[in-house]
C-alpha positions in Angstrom: -5.8 0.8 11.0 -2.0 0.1 12.4 -0.3 3.3 11.3 -0.5 7.1 11.2 -3.4 8.2 8.7 -1.7 10.1 6.2 -2.9 11.5 2.6 -1.4 9.8 -0.6 0.1 13.3 -1.6 2.1 13.2 1.9 3.7 10.0 0.7 7.6 10.3 0.7 8.7 7.6 -1.4 12.3 7.9 0.0 11.5 7.4 3.5 9.6 4.0 2.6 11.9 0.9 4.0 11.1 -2.9 4.5 8.8 -4.0 7.1 10.1 -6.1 9.9 8.8 -9.2 7.7 7.9 -9.3 4.3 4.1 -9.6 4.3 3.8 -9.5 0.3 2.9 -13.3 0.0 0.3 -13.5 2.2 -1.4 -10.2 1.4 -0.9 -11.5 -2.6 -4.8 -12.2 -2.4 -5.6 -8.9 -0.6 -3.7 -7.0 -3.0 -5.4 -8.4 -5.8 -8.5 -8.1 -4.5 -7.7 -4.4 -3.6 -6.8 -3.6 -7.4 -9.8 -5.3 -8.7 -11.9 -2.8 -6.4 -9.9 0.0 -7.6 -10.4 -0.6 -10.9 -13.7 -2.0 -11.5 -15.7 -0.2 -8.6 -13.2 3.0 -7.4 -13.4 1.8 -4.0 -10.5 2.4 -1.6 -8.1 0.3 0.5 -6.3 0.9 3.5 -2.8 0.5 2.8 -0.2 0.5 5.8 3.5 0.4 4.9 6.7 0.8 7.0 8.6 4.1 6.9 11.7 5.6 8.4 9.3 7.2 10.9 7.1 4.5 11.8 4.0 2.6 10.2 2.0 4.8 7.8 -1.7 4.0 6.3 -3.1 5.7 3.6 -6.8 5.2 2.0 -6.4 5.4 -1.6 -7.6 3.5 -4.9 -4.8 0.7 -6.2 -4.1 1.2 -9.5 -2.1 -2.1 -10.2 0.2 -4.5 -8.6 3.5 -6.0 -10.0 6.0 -8.2 -9.0 7.5 -5.9 -6.6 5.4 -2.6 -6.2 1.9 -1.8 -5.7 1.0 1.3 -7.8 -1.1 4.4 -6.4 -2.7 7.5 -8.6 0.0 9.6 -9.6 2.9 7.3 -10.3 3.4 6.4 -6.6 4.9 3.1 -6.3 4.9 1.2 -2.8 7.5 -1.5 -2.5 5.4 -5.0 -1.5 8.1 -5.7 0.8 7.3 -2.5 2.8 3.6 -3.5 3.3 2.4 -4.1 6.8 -1.3 -4.7 5.8 -4.3 -4.1 3.4 -7.9 -3.8 4.6 -11.0 -2.9 2.7 
């Protein structure tokens, strides 16, 4: 885990900013695996993303992955260009 662990409900979408490097393409395989784990097995993933207050990590279920966003429960969308790492 790279960032401060926070609850999914604590994510402030307006605080999310792009990561220093765009890791979305290199994380594409992990994104797809995290989505499958969430949908088929209800397993959670550690998602680390960049915010104005530094890196944050949330342990949650990935609902879907689009071209530009990672969707979590309760309609939370994290831009792929803000992702630092995903682990499960």
